[in-house]
GUVEXTOR-927270 format. One record per residue: residue number from 1; residue in one letter; x, y, z of N, C-alpha, C in turn. Coordinates in pm, 1 decimal, decimal comma. Atoms other than C-alpha are relative to their C-alpha. Layout:
@nr = NUM; rest = A; n.u = X; n.v = Y; n.w = Z; ca.u = X; ca.v = Y; ca.w = Z; c.u = X; c.v = Y; c.w = Z $
...
***
This chain:
@nr = 1; rest = X; n.u = -8,9; n.v = -113,6; n.w = 93,2; ca.u = 14456,6; ca.v = 2156,9; ca.w = 8288,3; c.u = -139,4; c.v = 50,3; c.w = -34,0 $
@nr = 2; rest = X; n.u = 133,8; n.v = -40,9; n.w = 38,5; ca.u = 14087,6; ca.v = 2160,9; ca.w = 8195,0; c.u = -70,5; c.v = 73,6; c.w = 115,4 $
@nr = 3; rest = X; n.u = 66,4; n.v = -67,6; n.w = -110,5; ca.u = 13984,4; ca.v = 2275,5; ca.w = 8543,1; c.u = 37,5; c.v = 150,5; c.w = 3,8 $
@nr = 4; rest = X; n.u = -33,6; n.v = -137,5; n.w = 4,5; ca.u = 14176,3; ca.v = 2603,3; ca.w = 8495,9; c.u = -75,8; c.v = 76,6; c.w = -105,7 $
@nr = 5; rest = X; n.u = 74,6; n.v = -67,4; n.w = 107,9; ca.u = 13993,1; ca.v = 2682,9; ca.w = 8171,6; c.u = -142,7; c.v = 21,2; c.w = 29,4 $
@nr = 6; rest = X; n.u = 139,0; n.v = -20,3; n.w = -22,5; ca.u = 13644,0; ca.v = 2651,6; ca.w = 8315,2; c.u = -26,5; c.v = 128,7; c.w = 82,8 $
@nr = 7; rest = X; n.u = 22,3; n.v = -116,6; n.w = -76,2; ca.u = 13699,7; ca.v = 2957,4; ca.w = 8535,4; c.u = 25,2; c.v = 128,9; c.w = -79,3 $
@nr = 8; rest = X; n.u = -27,5; n.v = -117,5; n.w = 84,7; ca.u = 13800,8; ca.v = 3191,5; ca.w = 8253,6; c.u = -128,4; c.v = 75,3; c.w = -32,6 $
@nr = 9; rest = X; n.u = 124,0; n.v = -78,4; n.w = 27,7; ca.u = 13440,1; ca.v = 3283,7; ca.w = 8153,0; c.u = -49,9; c.v = 67,0; c.w = 128,6 $
@nr = 10; rest = X; n.u = 45,2; n.v = -63,5; n.w = -123,2; ca.u = 13356,2; ca.v = 3347,4; ca.w = 8519,8; c.u = 83,7; c.v = 121,9; c.w = 36,8 $
@nr = 11; rest = X; n.u = -94,0; n.v = -115,2; n.w = -31,4; ca.u = 13663,5; ca.v = 3566,6; ca.w = 8568,9; c.u = -27,6; c.v = 116,0; c.w = -97,2 $
@nr = 12; rest = X; n.u = 31,5; n.v = -104,3; n.w = 98,8; ca.u = 13585,0; ca.v = 3758,5; ca.w = 8244,1; c.u = -133,6; c.v = 71,0; c.w = 34,8 $
@nr = 13; rest = X; n.u = 131,1; n.v = -52,7; n.w = -39,5; ca.u = 13220,3; ca.v = 3809,6; ca.w = 8354,9; c.u = 19,7; c.v = 90,9; c.w = 125,5 $
@nr = 14; rest = X; n.u = -22,0; n.v = -81,8; n.w = -124,5; ca.u = 13335,6; ca.v = 3935,9; ca.w = 8698,6; c.u = 72,9; c.v = 125,7; c.w = -33,9 $
@nr = 15; rest = X; n.u = -74,4; n.v = -111,7; n.w = 41,5; ca.u = 13584,9; ca.v = 4164,5; ca.w = 8531,1; c.u = -87,5; c.v = 104,4; c.w = -71,8 $
@nr = 16; rest = X; n.u = 92,0; n.v = -87,7; n.w = 66,7; ca.u = 13316,3; ca.v = 4307,9; ca.w = 8303,6; c.u = -95,5; c.v = 63,3; c.w = 92,1 $
@nr = 17; rest = X; n.u = 92,1; n.v = -61,6; n.w = -100,0; ca.u = 13078,4; ca.v = 4360,0; ca.w = 8591,8; c.u = 71,7; c.v = 96,3; c.w = 84,3 $
@nr = 18; rest = X; n.u = -72,3; n.v = -96,3; n.w = -78,0; ca.u = 13342,7; ca.v = 4532,2; ca.w = 8791,5; c.u = 26,5; c.v = 129,2; c.w = -78,3 $
@nr = 19; rest = X; n.u = -22,3; n.v = -117,2; n.w = 82,6; ca.u = 13425,4; ca.v = 4764,8; ca.w = 8500,3; c.u = -132,2; c.v = 75,7; c.w = -20,3 $
@nr = 20; rest = X; n.u = 128,8; n.v = -69,8; n.w = 14,8; ca.u = 13056,3; ca.v = 4841,4; ca.w = 8448,8; c.u = -36,3; c.v = 74,4; c.w = 127,6 $
@nr = 21; rest = X; n.u = 28,7; n.v = -62,3; n.w = -126,2; ca.u = 13016,6; ca.v = 4918,9; ca.w = 8815,9; c.u = 87,9; c.v = 125,1; c.w = 16,2 $
@nr = 22; rest = X; n.u = -89,7; n.v = -115,0; n.w = -12,4; ca.u = 13319,1; ca.v = 5149,8; ca.w = 8810,7; c.u = -37,8; c.v = 117,8; c.w = -97,1 $
@nr = 23; rest = X; n.u = 37,0; n.v = -108,9; n.w = 103,9; ca.u = 13196,8; ca.v = 5338,5; ca.w = 8492,9; c.u = -150,5; c.v = 41,1; c.w = 13,8 $
@nr = 24; rest = X; n.u = 144,3; n.v = -20,5; n.w = -16,1; ca.u = 12832,3; ca.v = 5319,6; ca.w = 8597,1; c.u = -72,7; c.v = 13,5; c.w = -136,0 $
@nr = 25; rest = X; n.u = 53,5; n.v = 2,0; n.w = 134,7; ca.u = 12734,3; ca.v = 5238,5; ca.w = 8242,3; c.u = -151,3; c.v = -2,1; c.w = -3,0 $
@nr = 26; rest = X; n.u = 147,9; n.v = 14,0; n.w = 6,5; ca.u = 12370,4; ca.v = 5164,8; ca.w = 8332,0; c.u = -63,5; c.v = 138,1; c.w = 34,6 $
@nr = 27; rest = X; n.u = 58,7; n.v = -128,2; n.w = -31,3; ca.u = 12318,8; ca.v = 5527,9; ca.w = 8441,7; c.u = 5,0; c.v = 93,4; c.w = -125,2 $
@nr = 28; rest = X; n.u = -7,1; n.v = -79,8; n.w = 116,8; ca.u = 12386,2; ca.v = 5655,5; ca.w = 8090,4; c.u = 126,8; c.v = 85,6; c.w = -4,4 $
@nr = 29; rest = X; n.u = -118,9; n.v = -79,5; n.w = 10,6; ca.u = 12641,6; ca.v = 5906,3; ca.w = 7970,8; c.u = 8,7; c.v = 108,1; c.w = 111,7 $
@nr = 30; rest = X; n.u = -13,6; n.v = -101,2; n.w = -103,2; ca.u = 12780,6; ca.v = 6147,6; ca.w = 8229,4; c.u = -15,2; c.v = 137,5; c.w = -67,3 $
@nr = 31; rest = X; n.u = 14,6; n.v = -129,9; n.w = 58,2; ca.u = 12685,5; ca.v = 6511,8; ca.w = 8171,9; c.u = 133,8; c.v = 67,5; c.w = -18,5 $
@nr = 32; rest = X; n.u = -126,0; n.v = -67,1; n.w = 29,3; ca.u = 12955,1; ca.v = 6727,2; ca.w = 8017,5; c.u = -0,8; c.v = 129,4; c.w = 79,9 $
@nr = 33; rest = X; n.u = -11,3; n.v = -124,2; n.w = -81,0; ca.u = 13066,5; ca.v = 7008,9; ca.w = 8247,4; c.u = 19,1; c.v = 112,7; c.w = -92,5 $
@nr = 34; rest = X; n.u = -7,6; n.v = -114,7; n.w = 92,5; ca.u = 13007,9; ca.v = 7340,5; ca.w = 8070,0; c.u = 134,3; c.v = 77,1; c.w = 25,1 $
@nr = 35; rest = X; n.u = -122,4; n.v = -80,8; n.w = -15,9; ca.u = 13313,6; ca.v = 7569,8; ca.w = 8016,6; c.u = -25,2; c.v = 112,0; c.w = 93,7 $
@nr = 36; rest = X; n.u = 19,3; n.v = -105,8; n.w = -94,9; ca.u = 13365,0; ca.v = 7834,4; ca.w = 8274,0; c.u = 56,4; c.v = 129,8; c.w = -48,9 $
@nr = 37; rest = X; n.u = -46,0; n.v = -128,0; n.w = 46,0; ca.u = 13407,8; ca.v = 8203,3; ca.w = 8212,2; c.u = 114,0; c.v = 48,5; c.w = 93,4 $
@nr = 38; rest = X; n.u = -110,4; n.v = -55,8; n.w = -80,3; ca.u = 13685,4; ca.v = 8423,5; ca.w = 8362,6; c.u = -45,1; c.v = 17,6; c.w = 141,2 $
@nr = 39; rest = X; n.u = 49,7; n.v = -28,0; n.w = -134,6; ca.u = 13459,3; ca.v = 8491,9; ca.w = 8660,6; c.u = -27,1; c.v = -129,8; c.w = 79,8 $
@nr = 40; rest = X; n.u = 23,7; n.v = 126,1; n.w = -64,0; ca.u = 13424,7; ca.v = 8118,2; ca.w = 8733,7; c.u = -138,2; c.v = -44,5; c.w = -11,7 $
@nr = 41; rest = X; n.u = 139,1; n.v = 39,4; n.w = 6,7; ca.u = 13060,0; ca.v = 8104,0; ca.w = 8644,0; c.u = -21,5; c.v = -68,0; c.w = -138,4 $
@nr = 42; rest = X; n.u = 29,6; n.v = 71,7; n.w = 125,0; ca.u = 12928,9; ca.v = 7861,7; ca.w = 8384,9; c.u = -104,4; c.v = 85,7; c.w = -77,6 $
@nr = 43; rest = X; n.u = 94,1; n.v = -78,8; n.w = 78,8; ca.u = 12750,6; ca.v = 8054,0; ca.w = 8100,5; c.u = -145,0; c.v = -57,6; c.w = -3,2 $
@nr = 44; rest = X; n.u = 132,1; n.v = 64,1; n.w = 9,3; ca.u = 12466,7; ca.v = 7795,3; ca.w = 8099,4; c.u = -74,6; c.v = 14,9; c.w = 133,7 $
@nr = 45; rest = X; n.u = 71,1; n.v = -3,4; n.w = -129,9; ca.u = 12401,4; ca.v = 7820,7; ca.w = 8472,8; c.u = -5,3; c.v = 136,5; c.w = 56,8 $
@nr = 46; rest = X; n.u = -4,1; n.v = -138,9; n.w = -53,9; ca.u = 12444,4; ca.v = 8195,2; ca.w = 8516,0; c.u = -140,9; c.v = 55,1; c.w = 21,7 $
@nr = 47; rest = X; n.u = 130,5; n.v = -53,2; n.w = -10,6; ca.u = 12077,5; ca.v = 8266,7; ca.w = 8469,8; c.u = -58,3; c.v = -14,5; c.w = 140,8 $
@nr = 48; rest = X; n.u = 55,0; n.v = 23,1; n.w = -130,0; ca.u = 11981,5; ca.v = 8114,0; ca.w = 8795,9; c.u = 102,2; c.v = 0,3; c.w = 116,6 $
@nr = 49; rest = X; n.u = -107,7; n.v = -8,8; n.w = -99,6; ca.u = 12309,4; ca.v = 8172,7; ca.w = 8983,6; c.u = -24,1; c.v = 123,8; c.w = 84,2 $
@nr = 50; rest = X; n.u = 25,0; n.v = -112,8; n.w = -94,2; ca.u = 12227,0; ca.v = 8386,3; ca.w = 9288,1; c.u = 124,5; c.v = 85,7; c.w = 25,8 $
@nr = 51; rest = X; n.u = -116,8; n.v = -77,9; n.w = -23,0; ca.u = 12589,7; ca.v = 8490,0; ca.w = 9312,9; c.u = 20,5; c.v = 105,7; c.w = -110,6 $
@nr = 52; rest = X; n.u = -11,6; n.v = -89,4; n.w = 108,5; ca.u = 12557,4; ca.v = 8672,2; ca.w = 8978,6; c.u = -102,9; c.v = 114,7; c.w = 13,3 $
@nr = 53; rest = X; n.u = 101,9; n.v = -97,2; n.w = -18,0; ca.u = 12234,2; ca.v = 8856,6; ca.w = 9052,1; c.u = -31,2; c.v = 19,9; c.w = 144,0 $
@nr = 54; rest = X; n.u = 24,0; n.v = -31,3; n.w = -143,0; ca.u = 12229,5; ca.v = 9017,9; ca.w = 9393,7; c.u = -132,9; c.v = 62,9; c.w = 8,4 $
@nr = 55; rest = X; n.u = 142,1; n.v = -49,8; n.w = -10,6; ca.u = 11862,4; ca.v = 9061,6; ca.w = 9481,6; c.u = -9,6; c.v = 119,9; c.w = 90,3 $
@nr = 56; rest = X; n.u = 0,9; n.v = -118,1; n.w = -82,6; ca.u = 11953,2; ca.v = 9339,5; ca.w = 9724,9; c.u = 105,0; c.v = 102,3; c.w = -34,7 $
@nr = 57; rest = X; n.u = -110,9; n.v = -89,0; n.w = 46,8; ca.u = 12201,7; ca.v = 9533,5; ca.w = 9513,0; c.u = -41,0; c.v = 145,8; c.w = -1,8 $
@nr = 58; rest = X; n.u = 20,8; n.v = -143,7; n.w = 21,1; ca.u = 12237,5; ca.v = 9908,4; ca.w = 9490,2; c.u = -35,3; c.v = 16,6; c.w = -147,4 $
@nr = 59; rest = X; n.u = 39,0; n.v = -12,2; n.w = 135,3; ca.u = 12058,4; ca.v = 10011,2; ca.w = 9168,3; c.u = 48,7; c.v = 130,6; c.w = -61,4 $
@nr = 60; rest = X; n.u = -24,3; n.v = -117,8; n.w = 84,7; ca.u = 12169,6; ca.v = 10247,9; ca.w = 8896,7; c.u = -103,2; c.v = -12,0; c.w = -118,9 $
@nr = 61; rest = X; n.u = 99,9; n.v = -0,7; n.w = 104,0; ca.u = 11909,4; ca.v = 10349,2; ca.w = 8642,3; c.u = 61,8; c.v = 62,7; c.w = -126,8 $
@nr = 62; rest = X; n.u = -41,8; n.v = -57,0; n.w = 130,6; ca.u = 11991,5; ca.v = 10402,2; ca.w = 8269,9; c.u = -97,5; c.v = 108,7; c.w = -31,7 $
@nr = 63; rest = X; n.u = 88,1; n.v = -106,0; n.w = 44,3; ca.u = 11845,9; ca.v = 10705,3; ca.w = 8101,2; c.u = -127,0; c.v = -64,2; c.w = -68,9 $
@nr = 64; rest = X; n.u = 110,5; n.v = 75,9; n.w = 61,0; ca.u = 11628,4; ca.v = 10460,3; ca.w = 7897,7; c.u = -94,2; c.v = -49,5; c.w = 105,7 $
@nr = 65; rest = X; n.u = 89,0; n.v = 56,4; n.w = -103,5; ca.u = 11499,5; ca.v = 10291,5; ca.w = 8208,2; c.u = -80,1; c.v = 110,6; c.w = 67,6 $
@nr = 66; rest = X; n.u = 72,3; n.v = -112,1; n.w = -64,0; ca.u = 11410,4; ca.v = 10627,2; ca.w = 8371,1; c.u = -115,3; c.v = 51,0; c.w = -91,1 $
@nr = 67; rest = X; n.u = 100,4; n.v = -47,3; n.w = 92,3; ca.u = 11220,3; ca.v = 10732,2; ca.w = 8060,8; c.u = -118,2; c.v = -101,7; c.w = -5,8 $
@nr = 68; rest = X; n.u = 109,0; n.v = 101,3; n.w = 2,2; ca.u = 11025,5; ca.v = 10397,8; ca.w = 8048,8; c.u = -77,4; c.v = -1,7; c.w = 130,4 $
@nr = 69; rest = X; n.u = 68,4; n.v = -8,3; n.w = -123,1; ca.u = 10950,0; ca.v = 10424,1; ca.w = 8414,4; c.u = -99,2; c.v = 112,1; c.w = 8,3 $
@nr = 70; rest = X; n.u = 84,6; n.v = -116,9; n.w = -4,3; ca.u = 10809,2; ca.v = 10768,2; ca.w = 8375,2; c.u = -124,1; c.v = -19,2; c.w = -85,0 $
@nr = 71; rest = X; n.u = 114,5; n.v = 16,3; n.w = 84,1; ca.u = 10584,5; ca.v = 10691,9; ca.w = 8080,9; c.u = -89,3; c.v = -118,3; c.w = 35,4 $
@nr = 72; rest = X; n.u = 72,9; n.v = 119,4; n.w = -34,8; ca.u = 10472,1; ca.v = 10356,5; ca.w = 8223,9; c.u = -42,5; c.v = -0,4; c.w = 147,3 $
@nr = 73; rest = X; n.u = 39,9; n.v = -23,1; n.w = -141,3; ca.u = 10413,5; ca.v = 10488,6; ca.w = 8582,4; c.u = 49,1; c.v = -111,4; c.w = 81,9 $
@nr = 74; rest = X; n.u = -68,6; n.v = 101,3; n.w = -83,4; ca.u = 10663,0; ca.v = 10250,5; ca.w = 8737,9; c.u = 94,1; c.v = 76,3; c.w = 94,1 $
@nr = 75; rest = X; n.u = -80,4; n.v = -68,5; n.w = -104,4; ca.u = 10827,5; ca.v = 10363,1; ca.w = 9068,2; c.u = 129,3; c.v = -76,7; c.w = 30,3 $
@nr = 76; rest = X; n.u = -122,0; n.v = 68,5; n.w = -52,7; ca.u = 11169,8; ca.v = 10284,5; ca.w = 9215,4; c.u = -34,5; c.v = -112,1; c.w = 96,0 $
@nr = 77; rest = X; n.u = 45,6; n.v = 102,8; n.w = -92,8; ca.u = 10984,2; ca.v = 10092,2; ca.w = 9486,2; c.u = -45,6; c.v = -124,8; c.w = -74,0 $
@nr = 78; rest = X; n.u = 43,8; n.v = 115,7; n.w = 78,0; ca.u = 10824,8; ca.v = 9872,2; ca.w = 9226,1; c.u = 116,9; c.v = -78,5; c.w = -68,3 $
@nr = 79; rest = X; n.u = -118,0; n.v = 61,0; n.w = 57,1; ca.u = 11159,0; ca.v = 9810,7; ca.w = 9058,6; c.u = 70,0; c.v = -81,7; c.w = 108,3 $
@nr = 80; rest = X; n.u = -60,0; n.v = 76,0; n.w = -112,9; ca.u = 11305,9; ca.v = 9706,8; ca.w = 9396,3; c.u = -82,3; c.v = -121,0; c.w = 37,3 $
@nr = 81; rest = X; n.u = 87,6; n.v = 114,5; n.w = -29,7; ca.u = 11003,3; ca.v = 9476,6; ca.w = 9460,0; c.u = 27,5; c.v = -109,4; c.w = -100,1 $
@nr = 82; rest = X; n.u = -20,9; n.v = 114,0; n.w = 105,0; ca.u = 11058,1; ca.v = 9293,1; ca.w = 9129,2; c.u = 136,2; c.v = -55,2; c.w = 12,8 $
@nr = 83; rest = X; n.u = -133,6; n.v = 56,4; n.w = -23,1; ca.u = 11429,2; ca.v = 9262,9; ca.w = 9199,0; c.u = 1,8; c.v = -97,1; c.w = 111,7 $
@nr = 84; rest = X; n.u = 0,5; n.v = 82,8; n.w = -121,2; ca.u = 11361,4; ca.v = 9119,2; ca.w = 9537,7; c.u = -78,1; c.v = -131,0; c.w = -18,7 $
@nr = 85; rest = X; n.u = 93,1; n.v = 113,0; n.w = 4,4; ca.u = 11066,5; ca.v = 8892,8; ca.w = 9451,3; c.u = -28,5; c.v = -56,3; c.w = -135,4 $
@nr = 86; rest = X; n.u = 37,3; n.v = 44,6; n.w = 132,8; ca.u = 11050,9; ca.v = 8857,8; ca.w = 9074,7; c.u = 54,8; c.v = -131,6; c.w = -38,9 $
@nr = 87; rest = X; n.u = -38,3; n.v = 129,2; n.w = 58,2; ca.u = 11083,6; ca.v = 8539,3; ca.w = 8873,6; c.u = 85,0; c.v = 26,4; c.w = -118,9 $
@nr = 88; rest = X; n.u = -83,2; n.v = -17,8; n.w = 112,1; ca.u = 11366,3; ca.v = 8518,5; ca.w = 8626,7; c.u = -61,6; c.v = -67,7; c.w = -125,8 $
@nr = 89; rest = X; n.u = 48,2; n.v = 53,8; n.w = 129,1; ca.u = 11240,6; ca.v = 8478,1; ca.w = 8272,6; c.u = 119,3; c.v = -36,5; c.w = -89,0 $
@nr = 90; rest = X; n.u = -119,7; n.v = 44,4; n.w = 72,8; ca.u = 11514,6; ca.v = 8271,2; ca.w = 8105,5; c.u = -8,2; c.v = 27,8; c.w = -149,3 $
@nr = 91; rest = X; n.u = 19,1; n.v = -25,3; n.w = 143,7; ca.u = 11367,0; ca.v = 8331,7; ca.w = 7757,0; c.u = 40,1; c.v = 143,5; c.w = -31,3 $
@nr = 92; rest = X; n.u = -32,9; n.v = -145,0; n.w = 28,1; ca.u = 11422,2; ca.v = 8711,9; ca.w = 7791,9; c.u = 127,9; c.v = 42,0; c.w = 66,1 $
@nr = 93; rest = X; n.u = -123,0; n.v = -37,9; n.w = -61,3; ca.u = 11745,3; ca.v = 8701,2; ca.w = 7988,4; c.u = 117,0; c.v = -41,6; c.w = -89,6 $
@nr = 94; rest = X; n.u = -119,3; n.v = 37,7; n.w = 82,8; ca.u = 12093,5; ca.v = 8680,6; ca.w = 7831,5; c.u = 123,6; c.v = 6,3; c.w = 87,6 $
@nr = 95; rest = X; n.u = -122,4; n.v = 2,2; n.w = -89,6; ca.u = 12374,7; ca.v = 8571,0; ca.w = 8069,9; c.u = 129,0; c.v = 22,8; c.w = -76,9 $
@nr = 96; rest = X; n.u = -126,2; n.v = -22,0; n.w = 78,1; ca.u = 12623,5; ca.v = 8610,7; ca.w = 7784,9; c.u = 9,2; c.v = 138,2; c.w = -60,2 $
@nr = 97; rest = X; n.u = -3,8; n.v = -136,8; n.w = 44,1; ca.u = 12543,6; ca.v = 8974,5; ca.w = 7713,9; c.u = 132,7; c.v = 63,4; c.w = 43,5 $
@nr = 98; rest = X; n.u = -123,5; n.v = -65,7; n.w = -31,3; ca.u = 12854,4; ca.v = 9190,3; ca.w = 7701,1; c.u = -22,2; c.v = 156,7; c.w = 13,5 $
@nr = 99; rest = X; n.u = -107,7; n.v = 39,3; n.w = -97,0; ca.u = 12987,9; ca.v = 9375,1; ca.w = 7891,5; c.u = -59,1; c.v = -65,3; c.w = 130,2 $
@nr = 100; rest = X; n.u = 62,7; n.v = 57,3; n.w = -120,2; ca.u = 12738,4; ca.v = 9258,2; ca.w = 8160,0; c.u = -117,5; c.v = -91,7; c.w = -37,6 $
@nr = 101; rest = X; n.u = 119,9; n.v = 87,7; n.w = 30,2; ca.u = 12481,9; ca.v = 8971,4; ca.w = 8169,7; c.u = -130,1; c.v = 77,5; c.w = 25,4 $
@nr = 102; rest = X; n.u = 131,1; n.v = -61,0; n.w = -25,1; ca.u = 12116,1; ca.v = 9075,5; ca.w = 8158,7; c.u = -99,7; c.v = -105,5; c.w = 47,9 $
@nr = 103; rest = X; n.u = 99,3; n.v = 88,0; n.w = -59,9; ca.u = 11833,4; ca.v = 8923,9; ca.w = 8365,9; c.u = -128,3; c.v = 67,8; c.w = -6,7 $
@nr = 104; rest = X; n.u = 135,4; n.v = -52,6; n.w = 7,6; ca.u = 11466,9; ca.v = 8979,8; ca.w = 8293,2; c.u = -84,1; c.v = -62,5; c.w = 110,9 $
@nr = 105; rest = X; n.u = 83,1; n.v = 49,2; n.w = -111,0; ca.u = 11265,5; ca.v = 8951,5; ca.w = 8610,9; c.u = -145,0; c.v = 47,8; c.w = -9,1 $
@nr = 106; rest = X; n.u = 139,5; n.v = -29,5; n.w = 16,8; ca.u = 10889,0; ca.v = 8941,8; ca.w = 8610,0; c.u = -74,9; c.v = -27,0; c.w = 126,2 $
@nr = 107; rest = X; n.u = 86,6; n.v = 18,3; n.w = -115,5; ca.u = 10622,5; ca.v = 8978,0; ca.w = 8877,1; c.u = -103,0; c.v = 112,3; c.w = -0,5 $
@nr = 108; rest = X; n.u = 99,2; n.v = -107,0; n.w = -18,5; ca.u = 10339,2; ca.v = 9187,3; ca.w = 9006,5; c.u = 39,1; c.v = 90,7; c.w = 114,2 $
@nr = 109; rest = X; n.u = -31,5; n.v = -96,3; n.w = -100,1; ca.u = 10395,1; ca.v = 9505,0; ca.w = 9199,7; c.u = -118,6; c.v = 4,4; c.w = 103,2 $
@nr = 110; rest = X; n.u = 110,1; n.v = -11,2; n.w = -100,7; ca.u = 10191,5; ca.v = 9591,7; ca.w = 9510,4; c.u = -119,3; c.v = 68,0; c.w = -59,3 $
@nr = 111; rest = X; n.u = 108,3; n.v = -78,5; n.w = 65,0; ca.u = 9990,6; ca.v = 9826,9; ca.w = 9286,9; c.u = -74,4; c.v = -86,8; c.w = -100,8 $
@nr = 112; rest = X; n.u = 64,6; n.v = 90,1; n.w = 88,7; ca.u = 9900,3; ca.v = 9528,5; ca.w = 9068,9; c.u = 54,5; c.v = 4,5; c.w = -143,9 $
@nr = 113; rest = X; n.u = -60,4; n.v = -3,6; n.w = 136,9; ca.u = 10114,8; ca.v = 9610,6; ca.w = 8761,5; c.u = 77,8; c.v = -127,7; c.w = -21,4 $
@nr = 114; rest = X; n.u = -79,9; n.v = 121,4; n.w = 39,9; ca.u = 10250,9; ca.v = 9301,6; ca.w = 8578,9; c.u = 121,9; c.v = 52,8; c.w = -75,6 $
@nr = 115; rest = X; n.u = -126,0; n.v = -65,3; n.w = 50,9; ca.u = 10612,2; ca.v = 9409,0; ca.w = 8519,7; c.u = 105,0; c.v = -103,9; c.w = -42,0 $
@nr = 116; rest = X; n.u = -128,1; n.v = 66,2; n.w = 37,5; ca.u = 10922,7; ca.v = 9286,1; ca.w = 8346,2; c.u = 108,1; c.v = 109,5; c.w = 12,8 $
@nr = 117; rest = X; n.u = -115,5; n.v = -91,4; n.w = -16,0; ca.u = 11240,4; ca.v = 9467,2; ca.w = 8457,9; c.u = 119,7; c.v = -73,6; c.w = -36,6 $
@nr = 118; rest = X; n.u = -127,7; n.v = 58,5; n.w = 41,7; ca.u = 11571,0; ca.v = 9398,6; ca.w = 8294,5; c.u = 114,6; c.v = 61,6; c.w = 79,8 $
@nr = 119; rest = X; n.u = -110,5; n.v = -41,4; n.w = -82,7; ca.u = 11869,9; ca.v = 9419,1; ca.w = 8520,4; c.u = 133,8; c.v = -49,7; c.w = -53,7 $
@nr = 120; rest = X; n.u = -139,0; n.v = 47,2; n.w = 44,5; ca.u = 12242,2; ca.v = 9402,2; ca.w = 8444,4; c.u = 98,0; c.v = 22,7; c.w = 111,7 $
@nr = 121; rest = X; n.u = -103,9; n.v = -13,2; n.w = -104,9; ca.u = 12475,5; ca.v = 9329,8; ca.w = 8735,8; c.u = 137,2; c.v = 16,9; c.w = -61,0 $
@nr = 122; rest = X; n.u = -130,5; n.v = -25,4; n.w = 63,2; ca.u = 12815,7; ca.v = 9474,5; ca.w = 8652,7; c.u = 81,3; c.v = 86,8; c.w = 102,8 $
@nr = 123; rest = X; n.u = -94,9; n.v = -75,1; n.w = -79,2; ca.u = 13113,6; ca.v = 9597,5; ca.w = 8855,4; c.u = -55,7; c.v = 42,1; c.w = 140,3 $
@nr = 124; rest = X; n.u = 42,5; n.v = -25,4; n.w = -134,5; ca.u = 12949,4; ca.v = 9578,2; ca.w = 9198,7; c.u = -132,3; c.v = 72,7; c.w = 12,2 $
@nr = 125; rest = X; n.u = 127,9; n.v = -60,9; n.w = -5,3; ca.u = 12630,0; ca.v = 9756,4; ca.w = 9104,7; c.u = -96,1; c.v = -74,5; c.w = -97,8 $
@nr = 126; rest = X; n.u = 92,4; n.v = 62,1; n.w = 93,2; ca.u = 12315,2; ca.v = 9650,0; ca.w = 8920,3; c.u = -73,9; c.v = 113,1; c.w = -71,2 $
@nr = 127; rest = X; n.u = 64,1; n.v = -101,6; n.w = 79,7; ca.u = 12187,8; ca.v = 9862,3; ca.w = 8637,1; c.u = -139,6; c.v = -46,7; c.w = -36,6 $
@nr = 128; rest = X; n.u = 135,9; n.v = 28,2; n.w = 49,2; ca.u = 11819,8; ca.v = 9883,3; ca.w = 8552,6; c.u = 2,2; c.v = 46,8; c.w = -143,8 $
@nr = 129; rest = X; n.u = -12,8; n.v = -22,4; n.w = 141,2; ca.u = 11816,8; ca.v = 9856,2; ca.w = 8174,4; c.u = -133,5; c.v = 50,0; c.w = -57,5 $
@nr = 130; rest = X; n.u = 129,7; n.v = -47,8; n.w = 49,7; ca.u = 11446,6; ca.v = 9885,9; ca.w = 8095,0; c.u = -109,0; c.v = -56,7; c.w = 89,6 $
@nr = 131; rest = X; n.u = 123,1; n.v = 36,7; n.w = -76,3; ca.u = 11096,8; ca.v = 9852,6; ca.w = 8248,3; c.u = -114,9; c.v = -16,4; c.w = -97,6 $
@nr = 132; rest = X; n.u = 107,8; n.v = 30,6; n.w = 96,6; ca.u = 10801,3; ca.v = 9693,5; ca.w = 8070,9; c.u = -123,9; c.v = -35,9; c.w = 84,3 $
@nr = 133; rest = X; n.u = 128,6; n.v = 41,4; n.w = -50,4; ca.u = 10431,2; ca.v = 9674,9; ca.w = 8170,5; c.u = -50,6; c.v = -101,9; c.w = -87,9 $
@nr = 134; rest = X; n.u = 38,0; n.v = 118,5; n.w = 77,7; ca.u = 10323,9; ca.v = 9335,1; ca.w = 8046,2; c.u = -147,6; c.v = 0,5; c.w = -33,9 $
@nr = 135; rest = X; n.u = 143,7; n.v = -4,2; n.w = 25,2; ca.u = 9951,1; ca.v = 9413,6; ca.w = 8056,7; c.u = -47,3; c.v = 114,9; c.w = -75,3 $
@nr = 136; rest = X; n.u = 48,6; n.v = -121,3; n.w = 59,8; ca.u = 9924,3; ca.v = 9758,8; ca.w = 7919,3; c.u = 103,3; c.v = 60,1; c.w = -95,5 $
@nr = 137; rest = X; n.u = -84,0; n.v = -68,0; n.w = 103,2; ca.u = 10063,6; ca.v = 9929,3; ca.w = 7607,3; c.u = 2,4; c.v = 147,8; c.w = 29,6 $
@nr = 138; rest = X; n.u = -11,3; n.v = -147,1; n.w = -23,2; ca.u = 10192,3; ca.v = 10274,3; ca.w = 7691,3; c.u = 80,3; c.v = 65,2; c.w = -114,8 $
@nr = 139; rest = X; n.u = -75,7; n.v = -65,6; n.w = 111,5; ca.u = 10308,5; ca.v = 10533,0; ca.w = 7434,3; c.u = 111,5; c.v = 76,5; c.w = 70,3 $
@nr = 140; rest = X; n.u = -123,8; n.v = -62,0; n.w = -51,1; ca.u = 10663,9; ca.v = 10637,5; ca.w = 7503,2; c.u = 78,8; c.v = 52,7; c.w = -120,6 $
@nr = 141; rest = X; n.u = -97,1; n.v = -55,3; n.w = 100,9; ca.u = 10915,7; ca.v = 10850,0; ca.w = 7312,3; c.u = 144,1; c.v = -21,0; c.w = 45,7 $
@nr = 142; rest = X; n.u = -131,1; n.v = 32,2; n.w = -51,0; ca.u = 11217,5; ca.v = 10681,4; ca.w = 7466,4; c.u = 86,4; c.v = -56,9; c.w = -112,4 $
@nr = 143; rest = X; n.u = -90,0; n.v = 64,2; n.w = 93,1; ca.u = 11525,8; ca.v = 10593,3; ca.w = 7268,9; c.u = 64,5; c.v = -118,9; c.w = 54,9 $
***
C-alpha cells in the first residue's frame, strides 16, 4: 500500500509540468487579439497595413490640399513621390478617422523639400487631405 503513495508526488509534478508546457506559462501572458472593424482590419494595426494604404492609388485632391500645394510650391509629382516612398508618421496618422482613416507620410522630394502629406484612402481612391513643408513656414490663406 505504501508503494502506491510514493508515486503521487511524481505524478502530480509530471501533471503540473505537462499543464505548464501546454499553457506555455514561462512565456508570459498571451497578447490579446485586438477587435476587428467591419472591413476586417484591426484598428491598432491599420497604420502599417499595406492593404489599407495603396501606395500606387489614384489620387483625388481636396480643395484644401490644392490650396496648400499652391502656396507651398508642392507639385503633384512630389505628392506621388511621398505616397510611394514616404515613411508613415504614426503620431500624425489616425487610422480611426471617420469616414476614412488618415495617414501622414513624410519624406524628401527630389527637389529637397521635407514634406508631410496626409492621405485618406476611401472607397477605392485616395484623397490628398493636406500638404505641409516641414522645413519652411509658408503664408497661406487656405481654409
